[in-house]
VEXROKOL-918453 format. One line per 8 residues: number of its first residue (from 0); for each residue x, z, y of N, C-alpha, C, CB. Coordinates in steps of 0.001 Angstrom, whole numbers, plus 500000, padded with zeros to 6 digits. Glycine has a CB too. Layout:
N
NUM> X,Z,Y,X,Z,Y,X,Z,Y,X,Z,Y; ...;
//
This chain:
240
0> 485594,514036,503311,487064,513690,503641,487057,512299,502665,488368,515080,503163; 486229,511696,502421,486526,510448,502216,487132,509909,500842,487303,510196,503189; 486682,510938,499826,487152,510540,498482,485987,509725,498132,487490,511763,497415; 487043,508572,497356,486964,507272,497262,485533,507374,495825,488787,506491,496895; 484283,506563,495860,483614,506140,495008,484015,504900,494262,482585,506081,495510; 483184,504763,493219,483279,503557,492369,483329,502589,493014,482373,503335,491518; 482058,502423,494075,481274,501378,494876,482352,501007,495823,479840,501921,495644; 482859,501936,496850,484058,501606,497730,485386,501132,496852,484432,502969,498629;
8> 485626,501562,495678,487104,501041,495175,486775,499243,495265,487567,501735,493193; 485771,499232,494196,485564,497891,493757,485554,497060,495240,484081,497760,492799; 484509,497565,496691,484432,496911,497644,486030,497046,498241,483223,497380,498465; 487031,497654,498376,488253,497572,498963,489156,496764,498123,488776,498870,499219; 489023,496251,496509,489708,495245,495812,489150,494204,496253,489718,495287,494435; 487800,494145,496456,487517,492345,496426,487949,492194,497995,485475,491654,496037; 488013,493212,498954,488181,493117,500166,489750,492450,500316,487891,494518,500795; 490502,492883,499642,491957,492487,499816,492440,491463,498728,492875,493787,499745;
16> 491354,491214,498043,491481,489779,497180,490871,488267,498377,490123,490000,495420; 490033,489376,499351,489576,488001,500280,490884,487740,501358,487888,488357,501343; 491351,488690,501808,492413,488908,502322,493763,487872,502009,492556,490190,501970; 493831,487570,500644,495026,487142,500164,494760,485918,500793,495349,487197,498634; 493463,485397,499966,492881,483909,499958,492656,483273,501101,491679,483796,499356; 492681,484206,502411,491974,483709,503551,493106,483408,504557,490868,484755,504106; 493538,482045,504967,494876,481914,505739,494789,482381,507114,495369,480477,505791; 493398,482798,507375,493202,483041,508528,493620,484902,508659,491632,482469,508841;
24> 493581,485255,507619,494086,486800,507525,495637,487060,507540,493563,487448,506145; 495958,487538,508823,497291,487677,508932,498136,489070,508379,497457,487487,510306; 496936,490018,508370,497470,491224,508394,496426,492185,507806,497910,491557,509758; 496549,493513,507258,495447,494328,506805,495959,495635,507386,495166,494323,505151; 494681,496043,507891,494727,497466,507789,494182,498415,507443,494816,497802,508395; 494514,499624,506455,494058,500634,505535,493648,501863,506227,495087,500947,504552; 492554,502030,506904,492193,503457,507552,491233,503957,507179,492007,503555,508814; 491144,505476,507412,489537,505835,507646,489072,506335,508687,489026,506681,506844;
32> 487517,506928,508994,487180,507953,509824,487059,509376,509334,486073,507611,510355; 486863,510032,510388,487057,511579,510364,487915,512168,509950,486338,512174,509868; 488159,513305,509189,489000,514571,509088,490124,513798,508167,488146,516092,508320; 489580,513426,506857,490398,512969,506051,490366,511520,506063,490195,513501,504888; 491653,510883,505312,491989,509655,504980,491147,509103,503607,493512,509687,504823; 491396,510199,502439,491217,509994,501523,491370,511351,500339,491898,508938,501519; 490458,512145,500049,490945,513380,499629,490933,512906,497647,489686,514903,500336; 490834,511539,497302,490961,511578,495903,489848,510814,495676,491007,512938,495200;
40> 489764,510610,494338,488839,510047,493678,487248,510811,493561,489505,509864,492432; 486067,509920,493946,485243,510814,493699,484110,510244,492439,484650,511187,495103; 484217,510471,491314,483949,510115,490219,482250,509854,490079,484578,511114,489362; 481258,510587,491389,479995,510882,491068,479512,509477,490649,479203,511591,492229; 480152,508217,491612,479377,507473,491661,479894,506025,490380,479254,507268,493260; 480664,506740,489150,480861,505584,488888,479977,505165,487717,482176,505422,488728; 479727,504295,486935,478857,503919,485769,479269,504881,484840,478998,502434,485213; 477740,505415,483879,478590,506241,483442,478708,505862,481830,478136,507684,483820;
48> 479535,506280,480743,479664,505701,479297,478366,506441,479033,481152,506087,478236; 477946,505837,477608,477232,506040,476867,477736,506451,475293,476546,505062,477066; 477271,507603,474575,477388,507561,473641,479073,508964,474404,477288,505810,472835; 479577,509079,472833,480905,510131,473024,481902,509411,473448,481461,510901,471735; 482646,510215,474186,484369,509829,474663,484847,509755,473249,485428,511202,475732; 485720,508424,472971,486794,508059,472130,487939,507964,472843,486587,506897,471451; 489063,507935,471647,490467,507490,472207,490560,506443,472666,491437,507457,471445; 491162,506328,473801,491109,504764,474661,490242,504597,475559,490813,503559,473879;
56> 489017,506043,475857,488481,505533,477014,489133,505978,478235,487161,505824,477066; 489794,506976,478388,490200,507347,479462,491488,506789,479789,490155,508588,479485; 492483,505855,479283,493158,505278,479505,492557,504104,479842,493905,505375,478784; 491635,503317,479241,490995,502201,479695,490555,502249,481361,489774,502045,478748; 489700,503500,481695,488991,504158,482671,490034,504091,483914,488539,505676,482180; 491217,504696,483638,492497,504678,484600,492908,502985,484677,493951,505757,483846; 493353,502564,483886,493867,501146,483942,493188,500304,484705,493924,500544,482748; 491567,500618,484213,490218,499447,484703,490258,499909,486563,488029,500005,483641;
64> 490567,501308,486774,489997,501628,488082,491183,502187,488872,488753,502673,487992; 492032,503682,488977,492816,504025,489637,494094,502650,489764,493125,505397,489061; 494313,502168,488692,495574,501408,488226,495387,499941,489601,495384,500811,486058; 494399,499867,488852,494077,498361,489471,493671,498551,491067,492644,497556,488568; 493328,499552,491432,493125,500065,492738,494272,499837,493544,492804,501449,492729; 495548,500747,493193,496435,500374,493723,497528,499202,493803,496694,501092,493611; 497411,498592,492421,497524,497430,492282,497440,495923,493058,496985,497542,491627; 495943,496365,493363,495398,495373,494522,496073,495275,495867,494012,495745,494876;
72> 496454,496434,495979,497062,496650,497467,498595,496132,497700,497057,498299,497809; 499484,496364,496294,500946,496049,496092,500800,494393,496052,501668,496816,494561; 499711,494004,495474,499599,492190,495086,498915,491737,496430,498382,491647,493444; 498525,492423,496977,498226,491714,498411,499077,490441,499112,498371,492832,499421; 498713,489627,499148,499878,488283,499715,500002,488807,501265,499086,486225,499653; 498999,489456,501911,499309,489962,503117,500025,491143,503800,498470,489990,503435; 500676,491536,504848,501306,493134,504896,500211,493858,505116,502440,493540,506089; 499993,494917,504471,498785,496031,504418,499743,497212,505236,498148,496572,502493;
80> 498880,497485,506249,499573,498992,506769,498757,499932,506575,499952,499171,508266; 499111,501230,506233,498053,502207,505978,498223,503000,507587,498394,503298,504378; 497429,503163,508004,497203,504321,509048,496530,505706,508562,496268,503757,510175; 497360,506879,508366,496848,507537,507861,496165,508685,508832,497638,507782,506968; 494840,509408,509009,494386,509629,509901,494132,511072,509771,493501,508808,510130; 494684,511664,508315,494137,513107,507971,494749,513284,506381,492193,513202,508065; 493899,514038,505757,494778,514419,504637,494700,513173,503524,494258,515930,503981; 495729,512994,502728,495676,512202,501895,496059,512984,500472,496477,511100,502345;
88> 495133,512661,499541,495208,513885,498510,494970,513103,497230,493996,515202,498752; 495809,512878,495977,495573,512207,494679,495635,510914,495114,494257,512538,493909; 494726,510375,494583,494671,508514,494757,494418,508093,496093,493370,507702,493872; 494136,508920,497011,494147,508937,498369,495932,508740,498951,493349,510462,498807; 496888,509559,498667,497980,509833,499135,498650,508359,498288,498505,511507,498815; 498157,508152,496695,498992,506915,496646,498624,505605,496989,499381,506765,495531; 497817,505623,497559,496693,504684,498409,497634,503924,499502,495323,505743,499315; 497979,505377,500259,498990,505448,501416,500395,504454,501061,499460,507183,501621;
96> 500655,505096,500043,502092,504838,499678,502316,503385,499280,502537,505763,498503; 501268,502845,498495,501380,501513,497973,501347,500761,499020,500419,501105,497037; 501075,500977,500198,500912,499897,501111,502477,499511,501794,499749,500391,502283; 502308,498423,502490,503777,498255,502584,504567,498948,503846,504022,496747,502626; 503625,499324,504927,503760,500206,506107,503096,501607,506384,503375,499472,507078; 503383,502577,506980,503047,503911,506619,502927,504312,507852,503964,504719,505763; 501590,504381,508710,501565,505159,510074,500528,506292,509704,501044,504158,511502; 501170,507427,510434,500814,508925,510004,500253,509454,511367,502237,509914,509403;
104> 498995,509806,511481,499194,511122,512605,499635,512323,512159,497938,511561,513286; 500194,512802,513451,501059,514081,513327,500131,514970,512592,501569,514764,514794; 499103,515157,512481,497826,515951,511757,497812,515535,510254,496238,515514,512474; 498398,514453,509813,498025,514001,508518,498996,514969,507439,498302,512254,508410; 498302,514984,506527,499320,515486,505309,498961,514663,504129,499163,517170,504873; 499969,514906,502948,500083,514571,501504,500209,515165,500937,500689,513992,501054; 499285,515139,499788,499190,516144,498464,499193,515808,497059,498051,516816,498489; 499903,515889,496171,499628,515560,494764,499121,516447,494157,500590,515213,494054;
112> 497959,516272,494296,496771,517056,494100,496494,517347,492480,495538,516252,494790; 496742,516347,491708,496800,515975,490502,497036,517521,489707,497965,514788,490350; 498220,518270,489948,498545,519593,489104,497571,520612,489266,499883,520242,489480; 497476,520689,490406,496116,521784,490916,495087,521420,489915,495370,521503,492693; 494496,520505,489405,493658,520721,488288,494005,520382,486958,492605,520151,488495; 495153,520535,486371,495784,520797,485191,496360,519398,484715,494797,521481,484176; 496129,518037,485620,496060,516788,485212,497371,516334,485772,494795,516035,485650; 497648,514940,484764,498764,513924,485178,498502,513070,486292,499086,513020,484100;
120> 499912,513003,487229,499302,511501,488263,499313,510528,487876,499874,511044,489415; 497623,509621,488197,497695,509019,487792,497448,507900,489202,497111,509281,486667; 497015,506839,488808,496894,505705,489911,498297,505166,490488,496032,506295,491192; 499356,504958,489814,500329,504499,489824,501313,505685,490628,500127,503147,490331; 501017,507096,490502,501847,507979,491290,503240,508208,491104,501363,509086,491232; 503614,508288,489448,504716,508505,489096,505525,507093,488843,504584,509389,488024; 504993,506142,489535,505863,504746,489490,506314,504788,490859,505000,503225,489112; 505093,504905,492066,505792,504710,493349,506687,505624,493693,504983,504634,494365;
128> 506164,507069,493681,507202,508265,493947,508457,508418,493882,507044,509096,493352; 509376,508114,492816,510361,508058,492389,511320,506629,492994,510026,508213,491030; 510607,505638,493301,510924,504379,493521,511379,504481,495792,509179,503248,492772; 510266,505290,496020,510313,505811,497772,511393,506948,498085,508690,506587,498302; 510990,508238,497089,511960,508879,497589,512936,509984,496160,511128,509739,498906; 512932,509174,495084,513602,509704,494272,513287,510205,493023,514004,510371,494779; 513623,510739,491805,513128,511077,490714,512847,512789,491541,514251,510761,489209; 514043,513473,491527,513792,515025,492091,513126,515386,492953,514670,515620,492495;
136> 513070,514501,494014,511641,514998,495191,510144,514558,494819,511833,514182,496861; 510669,513322,494055,509194,512887,493465,508676,514170,492372,509354,511186,492486; 509386,514849,491421,509003,515915,490511,508805,517024,491246,509936,516191,489472; 509305,517217,492173,509001,518489,493462,507583,518746,493739,509609,518057,495050; 507471,517173,494396,505745,517029,494796,504665,517006,493862,505432,515768,495459; 505008,516817,492668,504368,516548,491552,504438,517644,490849,504790,515494,490900; 505122,518551,490684,505027,519621,489978,504364,520935,490593,506255,519826,489585; 504484,520693,491808,504045,522044,492859,502619,521685,493466,505265,522289,494343;
144> 502461,520205,493571,501278,520244,494499,501179,520556,495967,500524,521057,494020; 502313,520775,496368,501881,521291,497655,501667,520340,498769,502800,522219,498087; 501146,520564,499643,500576,519567,501051,502034,519502,501988,498972,520543,502214; 501986,518237,501886,503231,518171,502868,503168,517222,504029,504471,517769,502109; 503249,518093,505310,502828,517747,506619,503638,516364,507025,503124,519016,507644; 502886,515738,507877,503412,514289,508309,504787,514127,508442,502895,513859,509593; 505422,515166,509311,506734,515292,509538,507632,514884,508443,506968,516539,509882; 507076,516183,508015,508280,516240,506561,508006,514716,505653,507791,517966,505165;
152> 507040,514399,505669,507075,513047,505032,508051,512011,505114,506119,512476,505373; 507656,511900,506616,508580,511149,507160,510142,511280,506934,508317,511268,508345; 510628,512395,506816,511772,512945,506653,512120,512558,505321,511769,514323,506912; 511325,512765,504464,511558,512227,502768,511485,511013,502644,510569,512668,501683; 510903,510077,503392,510806,508372,503323,509644,507913,502923,511759,507675,502371; 508694,508839,503070,507056,508385,502649,506593,507948,503852,505949,509626,502054; 507000,507961,504704,506031,507659,506179,506983,506778,507317,505521,509425,507066; 506756,505991,507628,507186,504927,508679,507657,505827,509807,505925,503843,509183;
160> 506586,505938,510238,506196,506607,511532,505233,507688,511828,505796,505743,512237; 505438,508495,513022,504292,509747,512937,504008,509300,514398,504840,511690,512605; 502943,509652,514504,502546,509236,516023,501365,510398,516411,501837,507415,516121; 501099,510728,517583,499816,512107,518178,498357,511156,517524,499680,512410,520753; 497578,512001,516967,496212,511388,516211,495691,510772,517341,495044,512501,515474; 495705,510457,518703,495053,509704,519715,495662,508406,519649,495147,510312,521086; 497062,508439,519151,497629,506900,519385,497712,506254,518173,499082,506787,520034; 497181,506737,517011,497022,506181,515649,496923,504838,515689,495907,506674,514946;
168> 495334,504836,516180,494504,503045,516012,495632,502555,516850,492501,502588,516877; 495605,502802,518201,496559,502036,519218,498049,501230,518465,497111,503339,520421; 498486,502173,517721,499926,502118,517165,499613,500587,515850,500460,504121,516264; 498507,501296,514906,498439,500587,514051,498275,498964,514012,497697,501141,513583; 497106,498779,515628,496585,497689,515733,497890,496638,516326,495272,497897,516620; 498936,497552,517014,499828,497101,517696,500957,496334,516637,500307,498260,518554; 501177,497092,515359,501554,496631,514509,501442,495431,513712,501449,497249,514164; 499666,495546,513576,499150,494753,512758,499359,493191,513723,497553,495336,512338;
176> 499340,493269,515120,499270,491999,515391,500707,491530,515862,498180,491776,516373; 501790,492660,515665,502790,491915,515205,503083,490774,514212,503325,492609,514942; 502919,491733,513119,502654,491205,511762,501609,489715,511700,501909,492529,510934; 500816,489731,512566,499633,488784,512205,500383,487581,513037,497843,489312,512794; 501273,487962,514086,501959,486206,514739,503390,486148,513929,502425,486109,516991; 503509,486504,512785,504512,486210,512140,504567,485056,511115,504793,487244,511663; 505497,484650,510348,505393,483616,509404,504937,484462,507977,506906,482734,509314; 503697,484026,508143,502751,485272,506970,502683,484735,505527,500835,485520,507428;
184> 503602,483360,505310,503884,483445,503885,505057,483650,503696,503572,482440,503154; 506228,483918,504473,507544,484335,504468,507102,485674,503910,508399,484277,505902; 506318,486460,505099,506186,487746,504690,505742,488243,503313,505437,488209,505496; 505082,487260,502473,503901,487644,501640,505257,487557,500653,502234,486571,501458; 506303,486635,500656,507138,485835,499800,508197,487456,499986,507761,483885,500495; 508608,487805,500892,509611,488862,500912,509027,489901,500449,510200,489165,502142; 507689,490690,500747,507031,491704,500183,507142,491503,498205,505363,491593,500943; 506765,490472,497722,506995,490245,496507,508290,490714,495845,506845,489034,496410;
192> 509522,489968,496629,510556,490164,496178,511172,491515,496300,511178,489312,496600; 510789,492104,497463,511049,493651,497511,510640,494493,496376,510372,494234,498648; 509098,494326,495878,508708,495279,494991,509012,495020,493517,507370,495468,495175; 509374,493765,493713,510140,493439,492046,511112,493739,492100,510331,492124,491389; 512090,493639,492942,513679,494068,492345,513691,495454,492089,514993,493796,493425; 513254,496246,492329,513043,497877,491579,512733,497382,490284,511643,499047,492209; 512247,496436,489746,512012,496450,488225,512854,495791,487633,510834,495986,487765; 514043,494790,488154,514829,493630,487542,515836,494023,487946,514598,492215,487837;
200> 517151,493259,487049,518508,493362,487294,518876,492186,488388,519314,493246,485890; 520076,492577,488706,520800,491627,490092,520582,490413,489911,522411,491644,490345; 520481,489742,488611,520670,487829,488214,519435,487653,488403,521193,487101,486490; 518313,488517,487675,517091,488003,488113,516472,488076,489309,516355,488365,487478; 517072,489292,490032,516288,488928,491684,517052,488301,492287,515905,490071,492746; 518049,487629,492321,518956,486850,493138,518258,485574,492836,520593,486925,492774; 517771,485264,491650,516850,483889,490820,515887,483962,491576,516277,483938,489128; 514663,485112,491800,513638,485131,492445,514101,484721,493701,512974,486289,492372;
208> 514971,485405,494598,515227,484975,495813,515696,483594,496478,515932,485710,496054; 515962,482794,495375,516161,481177,495727,515017,480932,495692,516976,480160,494839; 514286,480887,494554,513160,480305,494154,512149,480506,495689,512592,481110,492622; 512344,481516,496184,511189,482217,496984,511345,481420,498274,511347,483989,497213; 512786,481491,498596,513398,480800,499613,513044,479073,499580,514973,481143,499451; 513380,478383,498239,512718,477194,498057,511579,476899,498559,512579,476992,497005; 510245,477815,497686,509185,477673,498360,508864,477767,499873,508593,478349,497840; 509295,478635,500234,509006,479043,501900,509496,477919,502544,509821,480467,502570;
216> 510856,477231,502393,510772,475870,503331,510001,475047,502981,511869,475103,503482; 508909,474931,502277,507972,473855,502441,506654,474352,503342,507541,473340,500948; 506705,475310,503686,505766,476138,504971,505905,475244,506513,506571,478041,505289; 504743,475235,507136,504853,474628,508281,505554,476111,509019,503287,473902,508875; 505569,477144,508816,506105,478140,509539,507924,478330,509305,505210,479444,509080; 507800,477801,508287,509190,477853,508302,509958,476708,508888,509592,478033,507043; 509500,475713,508941,509758,474230,510008,509767,474462,511283,508655,473076,509967; 508568,475484,511567,508640,475631,512868,509844,476504,513618,507433,476122,513136;
224> 510227,477732,512053,511235,478774,512769,512447,477973,512842,511532,480262,511930; 512704,477123,512052,514219,476642,512422,514340,475270,513433,515028,476244,510907; 512847,474695,513717,513235,473976,515125,512817,474605,516379,512638,472601,515214; 512088,475838,516311,512410,476373,517396,513481,477163,517627,511586,476884,517701; 514443,477407,516510,515695,477785,516658,516574,477078,517493,516176,477849,515582; 516878,475588,516903,517339,474623,517513,516919,473982,518965,517239,473881,516667; 515709,474092,519007,514955,474007,520547,515534,475084,521516,513198,474321,520454; 515639,476216,521485,515807,477411,522029,514868,477883,522385,516507,477503,522845;
232> 513409,478117,521785,512351,478345,522402,511887,479468,521150,511431,476927,522798; 510733,480111,521938,509961,481170,521155,509334,480530,519867,508775,481825,522082; 509374,481048,518598,508622,479983,517409,507022,480755,517295,509666,480019,515464; 505964,479869,517041,504866,479906,517276,504374,479460,515767,504537,479136,518521; 504093,480719,514973,503777,480482,514010,502141,480620,513537,504624,481105,513467; 501874,479634,512377,500539,479721,511845,499930,480180,510873,500203,478955,511742; 500866,480819,510143,500639,481781,508748,500322,480497,507880,499152,483164,508774; 500975,479316,507856,501030,478363,506918,502053,477610,506661,500239,477678,507068;
//
């Protein structure tokens, strides 16, 4: 069910960092094979700590592990699509929710599984869910830990689109190709503005918006976009 190991987590974080730095990467898709998208964290492959656990060890593990994992998705400078092919539980659900766009197979489901284990949701869950669906709905999912089918997740606002399982890969590729043909730097700045806007006041958000547009107007894609409008032709963006 694709429980994410320590090695896999580190590899995905590295790949997202490489995607940000590579101008030839224009969009990212996170998906999985098999019956599950990600059943949560598999700690069996984590480096073992020597000696007795002391206060601070767990917080450090969460900060450097699950939170860093989710942050890498949110901070990626390219648009990230989640193509959820099956069960997304625990950190697997938060991995999907951290993505910019979420596609789900009709057989997919999302589970805030932490409460079933007597745990507090980690990996950014208590940050992400209230911002996506509001505090009341977020608490309902986290308090009960019930499985949420894909169709219900779409109604809640956790998923952009639900498609038949056999169409998931094709739809994800179509969305990624559309994004890859867009003005990549403008999309990166838009992502940053939207994510930051949920945590700042209006004046700060407006200032960030103005600065982002100032930076964006120095890109070749912005110049191409304006030129294509004036010349009444289709824009040809390069991602630069």
